[in-house]
C-alpha positions as a Markdown table, in Angstrom:
| # | Residue | x | y | z |
|---|---|---|---|---|
| 1 | Met | -86.6 | 13.9 | -126.8 |
| 2 | Ala | -89.1 | 11.3 | -127.5 |
| 3 | Pro | -88.9 | 8.1 | -125.6 |
| 4 | Ala | -87.4 | 5.0 | -127.5 |
| 5 | Asn | -90.0 | 2.7 | -129.2 |
| 6 | Asn | -87.6 | -0.3 | -129.0 |
| 7 | Met | -89.3 | -1.2 | -125.3 |
| 8 | Val | -91.9 | -3.9 | -125.6 |
| 9 | Asn | -95.2 | -3.8 | -124.0 |
| 10 | Pro | -95.7 | -6.8 | -122.1 |
| 11 | Glu | -99.5 | -6.8 | -122.9 |
| 12 | Ser | -98.6 | -6.9 | -126.5 |
| 13 | Lys | -96.5 | -10.0 | -126.1 |
| 14 | Val | -99.3 | -11.9 | -124.4 |
| 15 | Ser | -101.7 | -10.5 | -127.1 |
| 16 | Glu | -99.3 | -11.8 | -129.9 |
| 17 | Ala | -98.6 | -14.9 | -128.1 |
| 18 | His | -102.6 | -15.4 | -127.7 |
| 19 | Gln | -103.2 | -14.5 | -131.5 |
| 20 | Arg | -100.6 | -17.2 | -132.6 |
| 21 | Lys | -102.2 | -19.9 | -130.4 |
| 22 | Arg | -105.6 | -18.9 | -131.9 |
| 23 | Val | -104.2 | -19.0 | -135.5 |
| 24 | Asn | -102.6 | -22.4 | -134.8 |
| 25 | Leu | -105.7 | -23.8 | -133.2 |
| 26 | Ala | -107.7 | -22.5 | -136.5 |
| 27 | Arg | -105.1 | -24.4 | -138.6 |
| 28 | Leu | -105.4 | -27.5 | -136.5 |
| 29 | Glu | -109.3 | -27.2 | -136.9 |
| 30 | Ala | -109.0 | -26.8 | -140.6 |
| 31 | Asp | -106.9 | -29.9 | -141.0 |
| 32 | Leu | -109.2 | -31.8 | -138.9 |
| 33 | Ala | -112.2 | -31.0 | -141.1 |
| 34 | Tyr | -110.2 | -31.8 | -144.1 |
| 35 | Phe | -109.4 | -35.4 | -142.8 |
| 36 | Gln | -112.9 | -35.9 | -141.8 |
| 37 | Ala | -114.1 | -34.8 | -145.0 |
| 38 | Arg | -111.6 | -37.4 | -146.8 |
| 39 | Leu | -113.0 | -39.9 | -144.4 |
| 40 | Glu | -116.6 | -39.0 | -145.4 |
| 41 | Met | -115.9 | -39.5 | -149.3 |
| 42 | Ile | -114.0 | -42.6 | -148.8 |
| 43 | Gly | -117.1 | -44.1 | -147.1 |
| 44 | Gln | -117.0 | -47.9 | -146.7 |
| 45 | Pro | -113.6 | -48.8 | -148.3 |
| 46 | Gly | -114.1 | -51.1 | -151.3 |
| 47 | Ser | -110.6 | -51.4 | -152.4 |
| 48 | Thr | -107.2 | -51.9 | -151.0 |
| 49 | Asn | -106.0 | -48.4 | -151.8 |
| 50 | Gln | -109.4 | -47.0 | -150.1 |
| 51 | Leu | -108.8 | -49.3 | -147.1 |
| 52 | Ala | -105.1 | -47.7 | -146.9 |
| 53 | Gln | -106.5 | -44.2 | -147.2 |
| 54 | His | -109.1 | -44.7 | -144.6 |
| 55 | Lys | -106.4 | -46.0 | -142.1 |
| 56 | Val | -104.2 | -43.0 | -142.8 |
| 57 | Phe | -106.9 | -40.5 | -142.5 |
| 58 | Met | -108.2 | -42.1 | -139.3 |
| 59 | Leu | -105.0 | -42.0 | -137.9 |
| 60 | Leu | -104.3 | -38.3 | -139.0 |
| 61 | Ser | -107.9 | -37.4 | -137.6 |
| 62 | Glu | -107.3 | -38.8 | -134.2 |
| 63 | Ser | -103.9 | -37.2 | -133.9 |
| 64 | Thr | -104.9 | -33.8 | -135.1 |
| 65 | Gly | -108.1 | -34.0 | -132.7 |
| 66 | Ala | -105.8 | -34.8 | -129.9 |
| 67 | Lys | -103.7 | -31.5 | -131.0 |
| 68 | Val | -106.9 | -29.5 | -131.2 |
| 69 | Ala | -107.9 | -30.4 | -127.8 |
| 70 | Glu | -104.3 | -29.4 | -126.4 |
| 71 | Ala | -104.6 | -26.2 | -128.5 |
| 72 | Glu | -107.8 | -25.4 | -127.1 |
| 73 | Gln | -106.7 | -25.8 | -123.6 |
| 74 | Ala | -103.6 | -23.5 | -124.3 |
| 75 | Val | -105.9 | -20.8 | -125.7 |
| 76 | Ser | -108.4 | -21.0 | -122.5 |
| 77 | Glu | -105.5 | -20.9 | -120.0 |
| 78 | Met | -104.3 | -17.6 | -121.5 |
| 79 | Phe | -106.8 | -15.9 | -119.9 |
């Protein structure tokens, strides 16, 4: 009789967790790149709308940058 395949290999769980963290990091980096590109497109705000957009994208960029740093640390601590 063949052994049951429902037993989980601990190494595969670590690998899956590491992969999820790397995917999360890549998503955050993509978001950060988007926010930075939007800031570049706005440049010096010339209208109230552009000023509001600039403020929002600056806040999003700062917040996402902090999350990227945390995610990078989490990925590096895996190994």
